[in-house]
KEPA-938608 format. One record per residue: residue number from 1; residue in one letter; x, y, z of N, C-alpha, C, CB in turn. Coordinates in pm, whole numbers. Glycine has a CB too. Example, Ala and Ser with C-alpha at 12.3 -4.5 7.8 and 13.67 -1.06 7.14 Angstrom:
<lodren=1	gulum=a	n_xx=1319	n_yy=-569	n_zz=780	ca_xx=1230	ca_yy=-450	ca_zz=780	c_xx=1320	c_yy=-330	c_zz=780	cb_xx=1131	cb_yy=-447	cb_zz=905>
<lodren=2	gulum=s	n_xx=1285	n_yy=-225	n_zz=708	ca_xx=1367	ca_yy=-106	ca_zz=714	c_xx=1290	c_yy=3	c_zz=787	cb_xx=1408	cb_yy=-60	cb_zz=572>
END
This chain:
<lodren=1	gulum=x	n_xx=13284	n_yy=9683	n_zz=8685	ca_xx=13262	ca_yy=9582	ca_zz=8788	c_xx=13248	c_yy=9648	c_zz=8924	cb_xx=13377	cb_yy=9479	cb_zz=8789>
<lodren=2	gulum=x	n_xx=13330	n_yy=9750	n_zz=8948	ca_xx=13326	ca_yy=9820	ca_zz=9077	c_xx=13189	c_yy=9886	c_zz=9097	cb_xx=13439	cb_yy=9926	cb_zz=9086>
<lodren=3	gulum=x	n_xx=13137	n_yy=9948	n_zz=8991	ca_xx=13007	ca_yy=10014	ca_zz=9002	c_xx=12899	c_yy=9912	c_zz=9036	cb_xx=12972	cb_yy=10087	cb_zz=8871>
<lodren=4	gulum=x	n_xx=12902	n_yy=9796	n_zz=8973	ca_xx=12801	ca_yy=9694	ca_zz=9000	c_xx=12815	c_yy=9640	c_zz=9142	cb_xx=12813	cb_yy=9580	cb_zz=8899>
<lodren=5	gulum=x	n_xx=12939	n_yy=9624	n_zz=9189	ca_xx=12958	ca_yy=9578	ca_zz=9327	c_xx=12908	c_yy=9680	c_zz=9428	cb_xx=13106	cb_yy=9547	cb_zz=9352>
<lodren=6	gulum=x	n_xx=12929	n_yy=9807	n_zz=9398	ca_xx=12876	ca_yy=9912	ca_zz=9486	c_xx=12723	c_yy=9909	c_zz=9485	cb_xx=12928	cb_yy=10052	cb_zz=9444>
<lodren=7	gulum=x	n_xx=12664	n_yy=9888	n_zz=9367	ca_xx=12519	ca_yy=9879	ca_zz=9357	c_xx=12466	c_yy=9760	c_zz=9437	cb_xx=12477	cb_yy=9867	cb_zz=9210>
<lodren=8	gulum=x	n_xx=12532	n_yy=9647	n_zz=9429	ca_xx=12492	ca_yy=9530	ca_zz=9508	c_xx=12501	c_yy=9561	c_zz=9658	cb_xx=12581	cb_yy=9408	cb_zz=9474>
<lodren=9	gulum=x	n_xx=12606	n_yy=9629	n_zz=9699	ca_xx=12620	ca_yy=9668	ca_zz=9839	c_xx=12505	c_yy=9759	c_zz=9882	cb_xx=12755	cb_yy=9738	cb_zz=9862>
<lodren=10	gulum=x	n_xx=12469	n_yy=9854	n_zz=9798	ca_xx=12359	ca_yy=9945	ca_zz=9830	c_xx=12228	c_yy=9868	c_zz=9841	cb_xx=12348	cb_yy=10055	cb_zz=9723>
<lodren=11	gulum=x	n_xx=12203	n_yy=9777	n_zz=9748	ca_xx=12081	ca_yy=9697	ca_zz=9753	c_xx=12079	c_yy=9615	c_zz=9882	cb_xx=12070	cb_yy=9605	cb_zz=9629>
<lodren=12	gulum=x	n_xx=12192	n_yy=9554	n_zz=9915	ca_xx=12197	ca_yy=9473	ca_zz=10037	c_xx=12174	c_yy=9558	c_zz=10162	cb_xx=12332	cb_yy=9402	cb_zz=10046>
<lodren=13	gulum=x	n_xx=12234	n_yy=9676	n_zz=10167	ca_xx=12213	ca_yy=9765	ca_zz=10282	c_xx=12067	c_yy=9809	c_zz=10291	cb_xx=12305	cb_yy=9889	cb_zz=10273>
<lodren=14	gulum=x	n_xx=12004	n_yy=9828	n_zz=10175	ca_xx=11862	ca_yy=9862	ca_zz=10175	c_xx=11777	c_yy=9742	c_zz=10219	cb_xx=11818	cb_yy=9909	cb_zz=10036>
<lodren=15	gulum=x	n_xx=11822	n_yy=9620	n_zz=10188	ca_xx=11756	ca_yy=9500	ca_zz=10242	c_xx=11757	c_yy=9506	c_zz=10395	cb_xx=11826	cb_yy=9370	cb_zz=10192>
<lodren=16	gulum=x	n_xx=11873	n_yy=9534	n_zz=10450	ca_xx=11886	ca_yy=9538	ca_zz=10596	c_xx=11800	c_yy=9649	c_zz=10656	cb_xx=12033	cb_yy=9559	cb_zz=10636>
<lodren=17	gulum=x	n_xx=11800	n_yy=9766	n_zz=10591	ca_xx=11720	ca_yy=9878	ca_zz=10640	c_xx=11571	c_yy=9849	c_zz=10631	cb_xx=11754	cb_yy=10005	cb_zz=10562>
<lodren=18	gulum=x	n_xx=11533	n_yy=9767	n_zz=10534	ca_xx=11392	ca_yy=9732	ca_zz=10515	c_xx=11351	c_yy=9609	c_zz=10594	cb_xx=11364	cb_yy=9709	cb_zz=10369>
<lodren=19	gulum=x	n_xx=11443	n_yy=9556	n_zz=10671	ca_xx=11419	ca_yy=9436	ca_zz=10752	c_xx=11384	c_yy=9314	c_zz=10665	cb_xx=11305	cb_yy=9462	cb_zz=10851>
<lodren=20	gulum=x	n_xx=11448	n_yy=9308	n_zz=10548	ca_xx=11435	ca_yy=9192	ca_zz=10461	c_xx=11558	c_yy=9105	c_zz=10484	cb_xx=11420	cb_yy=9233	cb_zz=10309>
<lodren=21	gulum=x	n_xx=11538	n_yy=8987	n_zz=10532	ca_xx=11649	ca_yy=8898	ca_zz=10566	c_xx=11685	c_yy=8813	c_zz=10444	cb_xx=11614	cb_yy=8808	cb_zz=10687>
<lodren=22	gulum=x	n_xx=11759	n_yy=8876	n_zz=10352	ca_xx=11799	ca_yy=8809	ca_zz=10229	c_xx=11950	c_yy=8806	c_zz=10219	cb_xx=11738	cb_yy=8880	cb_zz=10107>
<lodren=23	gulum=x	n_xx=12004	n_yy=8704	n_zz=10151	ca_xx=12150	ca_yy=8696	ca_zz=10135	c_xx=12201	c_yy=8795	c_zz=10032	cb_xx=12191	cb_yy=8553	cb_zz=10095>
<lodren=24	gulum=x	n_xx=12332	n_yy=8812	n_zz=10030	ca_xx=12395	ca_yy=8900	ca_zz=9933	c_xx=12366	c_yy=8853	c_zz=9791	cb_xx=12547	cb_yy=8907	cb_zz=9957>
<lodren=25	gulum=x	n_xx=12354	n_yy=8724	n_zz=9772	ca_xx=12323	ca_yy=8671	ca_zz=9639	c_xx=12189	c_yy=8724	c_zz=9588	cb_xx=12322	cb_yy=8517	cb_zz=9640>
<lodren=26	gulum=x	n_xx=12096	n_yy=8750	n_zz=9678	ca_xx=11967	ca_yy=8807	ca_zz=9637	c_xx=11987	c_yy=8948	c_zz=9581	cb_xx=11868	cb_yy=8811	cb_zz=9756>
<lodren=27	gulum=x	n_xx=12081	n_yy=9021	n_zz=9635	ca_xx=12111	ca_yy=9155	ca_zz=9583	c_xx=12168	c_yy=9146	c_zz=9442	cb_xx=12210	cb_yy=9229	cb_zz=9676>
<lodren=28	gulum=x	n_xx=12254	n_yy=9047	n_zz=9418	ca_xx=12308	ca_yy=9025	ca_zz=9283	c_xx=12196	c_yy=8992	c_zz=9185	cb_xx=12413	cb_yy=8912	cb_zz=9284>
<lodren=29	gulum=x	n_xx=12110	n_yy=8898	n_zz=9224	ca_xx=11999	ca_yy=8857	ca_zz=9138	c_xx=11907	c_yy=8975	c_zz=9109	cb_xx=11920	cb_yy=8741	cb_zz=9203>
<lodren=30	gulum=x	n_xx=11874	n_yy=9051	n_zz=9212	ca_xx=11786	ca_yy=9165	ca_zz=9193	c_xx=11848	c_yy=9268	c_zz=9100	cb_xx=11753	cb_yy=9230	cb_zz=9328>
<lodren=31	gulum=x	n_xx=11976	n_yy=9294	n_zz=9114	ca_xx=12043	ca_yy=9390	ca_zz=9028	c_xx=12037	c_yy=9344	c_zz=8882	cb_xx=12189	cb_yy=9409	cb_zz=9072>
<lodren=32	gulum=x	n_xx=12062	n_yy=9216	n_zz=8857	ca_xx=12059	ca_yy=9164	ca_zz=8721	c_xx=11919	c_yy=9174	c_zz=8662	cb_xx=12107	cb_yy=9018	cb_zz=8718>
<lodren=33	gulum=x	n_xx=11818	n_yy=9139	n_zz=8742	ca_xx=11680	ca_yy=9147	ca_zz=8693	c_xx=11642	c_yy=9293	c_zz=8666	cb_xx=11582	cb_yy=9085	cb_zz=8795>
<lodren=34	gulum=x	n_xx=11686	n_yy=9384	n_zz=8751	ca_xx=11658	ca_yy=9526	ca_zz=8728	c_xx=11726	c_yy=9577	c_zz=8601	cb_xx=11704	cb_yy=9609	cb_zz=8848>
<lodren=35	gulum=x	n_xx=11849	n_yy=9535	n_zz=8577	ca_xx=11920	ca_yy=9577	ca_zz=8456	c_xx=11846	c_yy=9529	c_zz=8332	cb_xx=12065	cb_yy=9523	cb_zz=8457>
<lodren=36	gulum=x	n_xx=11802	n_yy=9406	n_zz=8333	ca_xx=11727	ca_yy=9352	ca_zz=8219	c_xx=11592	c_yy=9423	c_zz=8207	cb_xx=11707	cb_yy=9199	cb_zz=8235>
<lodren=37	gulum=x	n_xx=11527	n_yy=9445	n_zz=8321	ca_xx=11395	ca_yy=9507	ca_zz=8320	c_xx=11394	c_yy=9649	c_zz=8269	cb_xx=11338	cb_yy=9506	cb_zz=8457>
<lodren=38	gulum=x	n_xx=11495	n_yy=9727	n_zz=8303	ca_xx=11496	ca_yy=9866	ca_zz=8257	c_xx=11554	c_yy=9880	c_zz=8116	cb_xx=11577	cb_yy=9952	cb_zz=8354>
<lodren=39	gulum=x	n_xx=11605	n_yy=9770	n_zz=8061	ca_xx=11652	ca_yy=9772	ca_zz=7922	c_xx=11535	c_yy=9769	c_zz=7824	cb_xx=11747	cb_yy=9653	cb_zz=7896>
<lodren=40	gulum=x	n_xx=11419	n_yy=9725	n_zz=7872	ca_xx=11298	ca_yy=9721	ca_zz=7790	c_xx=11247	c_yy=9865	c_zz=7775	cb_xx=11187	cb_yy=9628	cb_zz=7854>
<lodren=41	gulum=x	n_xx=11202	n_yy=9904	n_zz=7656	ca_xx=11149	ca_yy=10041	ca_zz=7640	c_xx=11044	c_yy=10071	c_zz=7747	cb_xx=11088	cb_yy=10059	cb_zz=7500>
<lodren=42	gulum=x	n_xx=11052	n_yy=10192	n_zz=7801	ca_xx=10972	ca_yy=10226	ca_zz=7917	c_xx=10935	c_yy=10373	c_zz=7917	cb_xx=11046	cb_yy=10191	cb_zz=8044>
<lodren=43	gulum=x	n_xx=10861	n_yy=10412	n_zz=8017	ca_xx=10829	ca_yy=10552	ca_zz=8039	c_xx=10954	c_yy=10624	c_zz=8090	cb_xx=10710	cb_yy=10568	cb_zz=8139>
<lodren=44	gulum=x	n_xx=10956	n_yy=10756	n_zz=8084	ca_xx=11072	ca_yy=10829	ca_zz=8139	c_xx=11094	c_yy=10795	c_zz=8286	cb_xx=11052	cb_yy=10981	cb_zz=8123>
<lodren=45	gulum=x	n_xx=11221	n_yy=10780	n_zz=8322	ca_xx=11256	ca_yy=10750	ca_zz=8461	c_xx=11237	c_yy=10604	c_zz=8499	cb_xx=11174	cb_yy=10836	cb_zz=8553>
<lodren=46	gulum=x	n_xx=11213	n_yy=10519	n_zz=8401	ca_xx=11194	ca_yy=10374	ca_zz=8423	c_xx=11075	c_yy=10343	c_zz=8514	cb_xx=11321	cb_yy=10314	cb_zz=8484>
<lodren=47	gulum=x	n_xx=10978	n_yy=10435	n_zz=8519	ca_xx=10861	ca_yy=10413	ca_zz=8604	c_xx=10782	c_yy=10297	c_zz=8546	cb_xx=10773	cb_yy=10542	cb_zz=8614>
<lodren=48	gulum=x	n_xx=10753	n_yy=10202	n_zz=8627	ca_xx=10679	ca_yy=10084	ca_zz=8586	c_xx=10771	c_yy=9965	c_zz=8569	cb_xx=10604	cb_yy=10110	cb_zz=8456>
<lodren=49	gulum=x	n_xx=10864	n_yy=9974	n_zz=8476	ca_xx=10957	ca_yy=9862	ca_zz=8454	c_xx=11042	c_yy=9836	c_zz=8577	cb_xx=11047	cb_yy=9891	cb_zz=8334>
<lodren=50	gulum=x	n_xx=11091	n_yy=9942	n_zz=8639	ca_xx=11175	ca_yy=9930	ca_zz=8758	c_xx=11097	c_yy=9856	c_zz=8867	cb_xx=11222	cb_yy=10070	cb_zz=8809>
<lodren=51	gulum=x	n_xx=10977	n_yy=9902	n_zz=8890	ca_xx=10897	ca_yy=9848	ca_zz=9001	c_xx=10855	c_yy=9704	c_zz=8974	cb_xx=10773	cb_yy=9936	cb_zz=9024>
<lodren=52	gulum=x	n_xx=10811	n_yy=9677	n_zz=8851	ca_xx=10771	ca_yy=9541	ca_zz=8817	c_xx=10890	c_yy=9446	c_zz=8827	cb_xx=10711	cb_yy=9536	cb_zz=8676>
<lodren=53	gulum=x	n_xx=11005	n_yy=9489	n_zz=8776	ca_xx=11126	ca_yy=9405	ca_zz=8782	c_xx=11167	c_yy=9379	c_zz=8926	cb_xx=11241	cb_yy=9471	cb_zz=8705>
<lodren=54	gulum=x	n_xx=11156	n_yy=9479	n_zz=9009	ca_xx=11192	ca_yy=9464	ca_zz=9151	c_xx=11096	c_yy=9367	c_zz=9220	cb_xx=11191	cb_yy=9601	cb_zz=9223>
<lodren=55	gulum=x	n_xx=10967	n_yy=9380	n_zz=9192	ca_xx=10868	ca_yy=9287	ca_zz=9250	c_xx=10895	c_yy=9145	c_zz=9203	cb_xx=10724	cb_yy=9329	cb_zz=9213>
<lodren=56	gulum=x	n_xx=10926	n_yy=9131	n_zz=9074	ca_xx=10957	ca_yy=8999	ca_zz=9018	c_xx=11081	c_yy=8940	c_zz=9084	cb_xx=10977	cb_yy=9008	cb_zz=8867>
<lodren=57	gulum=x	n_xx=11186	n_yy=9019	n_zz=9095	ca_xx=11311	ca_yy=8971	ca_zz=9154	c_xx=11297	c_yy=8934	c_zz=9301	cb_xx=11419	cb_yy=9075	cb_zz=9140>
<lodren=58	gulum=x	n_xx=11231	n_yy=9018	n_zz=9378	ca_xx=11213	ca_yy=8987	ca_zz=9520	c_xx=11114	c_yy=8874	c_zz=9541	cb_xx=11165	cb_yy=9111	cb_zz=9595>
<lodren=59	gulum=x	n_xx=11022	n_yy=8857	n_zz=9447	ca_xx=10928	ca_yy=8745	ca_zz=9455	c_xx=10998	c_yy=8611	c_zz=9446	cb_xx=10825	cb_yy=8756	cb_zz=9344>
<lodren=60	gulum=x	n_xx=11111	n_yy=8606	n_zz=9377	ca_xx=11189	ca_yy=8482	ca_zz=9369	c_xx=11239	c_yy=8438	c_zz=9506	cb_xx=11307	cb_yy=8499	cb_zz=9273>
<lodren=61	gulum=x	n_xx=11249	n_yy=8534	n_zz=9598	ca_xx=11300	ca_yy=8504	ca_zz=9732	c_xx=11189	c_yy=8504	c_zz=9836	cb_xx=11407	cb_yy=8605	cb_zz=9771>
<lodren=62	gulum=x	n_xx=11064	n_yy=8495	n_zz=9789	ca_xx=10951	ca_yy=8482	ca_zz=9880	c_xx=10903	c_yy=8610	c_zz=9945	cb_xx=10985	cb_yy=8386	cb_zz=9984>
<lodren=63	gulum=x	n_xx=10942	n_yy=8725	n_zz=9891	ca_xx=10898	ca_yy=8852	ca_zz=9947	c_xx=10761	c_yy=8885	c_zz=9888	cb_xx=11001	cb_yy=8966	cb_zz=9916>
<lodren=64	gulum=x	n_xx=10667	n_yy=8923	n_zz=9975	ca_xx=10532	ca_yy=8957	ca_zz=9932	c_xx=10534	c_yy=9076	c_zz=9836	cb_xx=10442	cb_yy=8988	cb_zz=10053>
<lodren=65	gulum=x	n_xx=10435	n_yy=9080	n_zz=9746	ca_xx=10431	ca_yy=9185	ca_zz=9645	c_xx=10422	c_yy=9325	c_zz=9707	cb_xx=10315	cb_yy=9163	cb_zz=9552>
<lodren=66	gulum=x	n_xx=10348	n_yy=9339	n_zz=9815	ca_xx=10335	ca_yy=9471	ca_zz=9878	c_xx=10468	c_yy=9516	c_zz=9938	cb_xx=10227	cb_yy=9468	cb_zz=9987>
<lodren=67	gulum=x	n_xx=10537	n_yy=9425	n_zz=10002	ca_xx=10669	ca_yy=9458	ca_zz=10058	c_xx=10770	c_yy=9487	c_zz=9946	cb_xx=10720	cb_yy=9343	cb_zz=10147>
<lodren=68	gulum=x	n_xx=10761	n_yy=9410	n_zz=9838	ca_xx=10852	ca_yy=9430	ca_zz=9725	c_xx=10825	c_yy=9565	c_zz=9656	cb_xx=10838	cb_yy=9316	cb_zz=9623>
<lodren=69	gulum=x	n_xx=10698	n_yy=9602	n_zz=9645	ca_xx=10666	ca_yy=9731	ca_zz=9585	c_xx=10716	c_yy=9846	c_zz=9672	cb_xx=10515	cb_yy=9744	cb_zz=9562>
<lodren=70	gulum=x	n_xx=10699	n_yy=9832	n_zz=9802	ca_xx=10751	ca_yy=9934	ca_zz=9894	c_xx=10902	c_yy=9949	c_zz=9878	cb_xx=10716	cb_yy=9898	cb_zz=10040>
<lodren=71	gulum=x	n_xx=10972	n_yy=9836	n_zz=9874	ca_xx=11117	ca_yy=9837	ca_zz=9854	c_xx=11151	c_yy=9903	c_zz=9721	cb_xx=11173	cb_yy=9693	cb_zz=9858>
<lodren=72	gulum=x	n_xx=11077	n_yy=9868	n_zz=9615	ca_xx=11104	ca_yy=9923	ca_zz=9481	c_xx=11086	c_yy=10074	c_zz=9478	cb_xx=11012	cb_yy=9858	cb_zz=9378>
<lodren=73	gulum=x	n_xx=10982	n_yy=10123	n_zz=9541	ca_xx=10957	ca_yy=10268	ca_zz=9542	c_xx=11068	c_yy=10341	c_zz=9617	cb_xx=10820	cb_yy=10299	cb_zz=9606>
<lodren=74	gulum=x	n_xx=11106	n_yy=10288	n_zz=9732	ca_xx=11214	ca_yy=10352	ca_zz=9810	c_xx=11346	c_yy=10347	c_zz=9735	cb_xx=11229	cb_yy=10283	cb_zz=9948>
<lodren=75	gulum=x	n_xx=11379	n_yy=10231	n_zz=9680	ca_xx=11506	ca_yy=10216	ca_zz=9607	c_xx=11509	c_yy=10308	c_zz=9485	cb_xx=11527	cb_yy=10070	cb_zz=9564>
<lodren=76	gulum=x	n_xx=11399	n_yy=10314	n_zz=9412	ca_xx=11392	ca_yy=10399	ca_zz=9293	c_xx=11403	c_yy=10547	c_zz=9331	cb_xx=11262	cb_yy=10373	cb_zz=9217>
<lodren=77	gulum=x	n_xx=11333	n_yy=10587	n_zz=9437	ca_xx=11338	ca_yy=10726	ca_zz=9482	c_xx=11480	c_yy=10764	c_zz=9526	cb_xx=11240	cb_yy=10748	cb_zz=9599>
<lodren=78	gulum=x	n_xx=11545	n_yy=10675	n_zz=9599	ca_xx=11683	ca_yy=10703	ca_zz=9640	c_xx=11777	c_yy=10711	c_zz=9521	cb_xx=11732	cb_yy=10596	cb_zz=9738>
<lodren=79	gulum=x	n_xx=11764	n_yy=10619	n_zz=9428	ca_xx=11851	ca_yy=10617	ca_zz=9309	c_xx=11834	c_yy=10743	c_zz=9226	cb_xx=11822	cb_yy=10494	cb_zz=9223>
<lodren=80	gulum=x	n_xx=11711	n_yy=10781	n_zz=9201	ca_xx=11684	ca_yy=10901	ca_zz=9121	c_xx=11719	c_yy=11026	c_zz=9200	cb_xx=11536	cb_yy=10904	cb_zz=9079>
<lodren=81	gulum=x	n_xx=11684	n_yy=11028	n_zz=9326	ca_xx=11709	ca_yy=11145	ca_zz=9410	c_xx=11856	c_yy=11180	c_zz=9422	cb_xx=11653	cb_yy=11123	cb_zz=9546>
<lodren=82	gulum=x	n_xx=11940	n_yy=11079	n_zz=9434	ca_xx=12085	ca_yy=11103	ca_zz=9446	c_xx=12140	c_yy=11164	c_zz=9318	cb_xx=12159	cb_yy=10971	cb_zz=9479>
<lodren=83	gulum=x	n_xx=12096	n_yy=11114	n_zz=9204	ca_xx=12143	ca_yy=11167	ca_zz=9076	c_xx=12098	c_yy=11313	c_zz=9060	cb_xx=12090	cb_yy=11081	cb_zz=8957>
<lodren=84	gulum=x	n_xx=11973	n_yy=11342	n_zz=9093	ca_xx=11922	ca_yy=11479	ca_zz=9082	c_xx=11998	c_yy=11571	c_zz=9179	cb_xx=11770	cb_yy=11483	cb_zz=9112>
<lodren=85	gulum=x	n_xx=12016	n_yy=11526	n_zz=9301	ca_xx=12087	ca_yy=11607	ca_zz=9401	c_xx=12230	c_yy=11638	c_zz=9356	cb_xx=12089	cb_yy=11535	cb_zz=9536>
<lodren=86	gulum=x	n_xx=12301	n_yy=11537	n_zz=9310	ca_xx=12438	ca_yy=11560	ca_zz=9262	c_xx=12440	c_yy=11652	c_zz=9140	cb_xx=12505	cb_yy=11427	cb_zz=9228>
<lodren=87	gulum=x	n_xx=12341	n_yy=11637	n_zz=9052	ca_xx=12331	ca_yy=11727	ca_zz=8937	c_xx=12311	c_yy=11871	c_zz=8979	cb_xx=12217	cb_yy=11684	cb_zz=8847>
<lodren=88	gulum=x	n_xx=12224	n_yy=11892	n_zz=9078	ca_xx=12201	ca_yy=12028	ca_zz=9127	c_xx=12324	c_yy=12086	c_zz=9197	cb_xx=12082	cb_yy=12030	cb_zz=9223>
<lodren=89	gulum=x	n_xx=12395	n_yy=12003	n_zz=9270	ca_xx=12515	ca_yy=12049	ca_zz=9339	c_xx=12622	c_yy=12093	c_zz=9240	cb_xx=12570	cb_yy=11938	cb_zz=9431>
<lodren=90	gulum=x	n_xx=12640	n_yy=12016	n_zz=9132	ca_xx=12747	ca_yy=12045	ca_zz=9037	c_xx=12703	c_yy=12135	c_zz=8922	cb_xx=12800	cb_yy=11917	cb_zz=8982>
<lodren=91	gulum=x	n_xx=12577	n_yy=12172	n_zz=8916	ca_xx=12528	ca_yy=12259	ca_zz=8809	c_xx=12601	c_yy=12392	c_zz=8802	cb_xx=12382	cb_yy=12283	cb_zz=8828>
<lodren=92	gulum=x	n_xx=12629	n_yy=12460	n_zz=8913	ca_xx=12700	ca_yy=12588	ca_zz=8904	c_xx=12841	c_yy=12576	c_zz=8846	cb_xx=12707	cb_yy=12650	cb_zz=9040>
<lodren=93	gulum=x	n_xx=12900	n_yy=12458	n_zz=8849	ca_xx=13036	ca_yy=12441	ca_zz=8798	c_xx=13039	c_yy=12412	c_zz=8648	cb_xx=13105	cb_yy=12328	cb_zz=8874>
<lodren=94	gulum=x	n_xx=12922	n_yy=12399	n_zz=8588	ca_xx=12911	ca_yy=12375	ca_zz=8444	c_xx=12884	c_yy=12506	c_zz=8373	cb_xx=12801	cb_yy=12274	cb_zz=8413>
<lodren=95	gulum=x	n_xx=12942	n_yy=12522	n_zz=8254	ca_xx=12907	ca_yy=12638	ca_zz=8173	c_xx=12793	c_yy=12594	c_zz=8082	cb_xx=13032	cb_yy=12692	cb_zz=8091>
<lodren=96	gulum=x	n_xx=12674	n_yy=12601	n_zz=8133	ca_xx=12556	ca_yy=12549	ca_zz=8067	c_xx=12452	c_yy=12660	c_zz=8056	cb_xx=12498	cb_yy=12427	cb_zz=8143>
<lodren=97	gulum=x	n_xx=12403	n_yy=12682	n_zz=7935	ca_xx=12298	ca_yy=12782	ca_zz=7919	c_xx=12205	c_yy=12739	c_zz=7806	cb_xx=12358	cb_yy=12922	cb_zz=7890>
<lodren=98	gulum=x	n_xx=12087	n_yy=12796	n_zz=7805	ca_xx=11990	ca_yy=12768	ca_zz=7700	c_xx=12042	c_yy=12821	c_zz=7566	cb_xx=11852	cb_yy=12831	cb_zz=7733>
<lodren=99	gulum=x	n_xx=12111	n_yy=12933	n_zz=7569	ca_xx=12168	ca_yy=12988	ca_zz=7446	c_xx=12269	c_yy=12890	c_zz=7384	cb_xx=12236	cb_yy=13124	cb_zz=7475>
<lodren=100	gulum=x	n_xx=12349	n_yy=12825	n_zz=7467	ca_xx=12444	ca_yy=12725	ca_zz=7416	c_xx=12369	c_yy=12609	c_zz=7349	cb_xx=12534	cb_yy=12672	cb_zz=7530>
<lodren=101	gulum=x	n_xx=12262	n_yy=12567	n_zz=7410	ca_xx=12182	ca_yy=12458	ca_zz=7351	c_xx=12125	c_yy=12497	c_zz=7216	cb_xx=12069	cb_yy=12418	cb_zz=7446>
<lodren=102	gulum=x	n_xx=12075	n_yy=12618	n_zz=7206	ca_xx=12020	ca_yy=12666	ca_zz=7080	c_xx=12128	c_yy=12670	c_zz=6971	cb_xx=11958	cb_yy=12805	cb_zz=7098>
<lodren=103	gulum=x	n_xx=12246	n_yy=12718	n_zz=7006	ca_xx=12356	ca_yy=12724	ca_zz=6910	c_xx=12395	c_yy=12583	c_zz=6864	cb_xx=12478	cb_yy=12795	cb_zz=6972>
<lodren=104	gulum=x	n_xx=12396	n_yy=12488	n_zz=6955	ca_xx=12434	ca_yy=12352	ca_zz=6920	c_xx=12331	c_yy=12285	c_zz=6828	cb_xx=12453	cb_yy=12269	cb_zz=7045>
<lodren=105	gulum=x	n_xx=12205	n_yy=12315	n_zz=6846	ca_xx=12102	ca_yy=12252	ca_zz=6764	c_xx=12096	c_yy=12312	c_zz=6624	cb_xx=11966	cb_yy=12265	cb_zz=6830>
<lodren=106	gulum=x	n_xx=12146	n_yy=12434	n_zz=6608	ca_xx=12145	ca_yy=12499	ca_zz=6475	c_xx=12261	c_yy=12453	c_zz=6388	cb_xx=12151	cb_yy=12651	cb_zz=6490>
<lodren=107	gulum=x	n_xx=12366	n_yy=12400	n_zz=6447	ca_xx=12482	ca_yy=12359	ca_zz=6368	c_xx=12478	c_yy=12213	c_zz=6335	cb_xx=12610	cb_yy=12390	cb_zz=6440>
END
């Protein structure tokens, strides 16, 4: 529940940064639609489903498709970028090697 509430807060803050005057309830609705949308089989990285779901969700609140697509691209880039950045930061602290992967696949 805490993770979802943080996600709603992030969506709402991105609404404010994008100059979209939407209520907090719109962030909840958008999050739910995105969760359902990315549950559908998709391309790697949820490309396509994420954006379509975001356009659909924001369209319920009267946001134009072009503005919704812009929001979707920025939100998706931030979401993916943060995960990649954190992965790169913590990579040196992992004992991870290609040799370990090969050993695991042989057993």
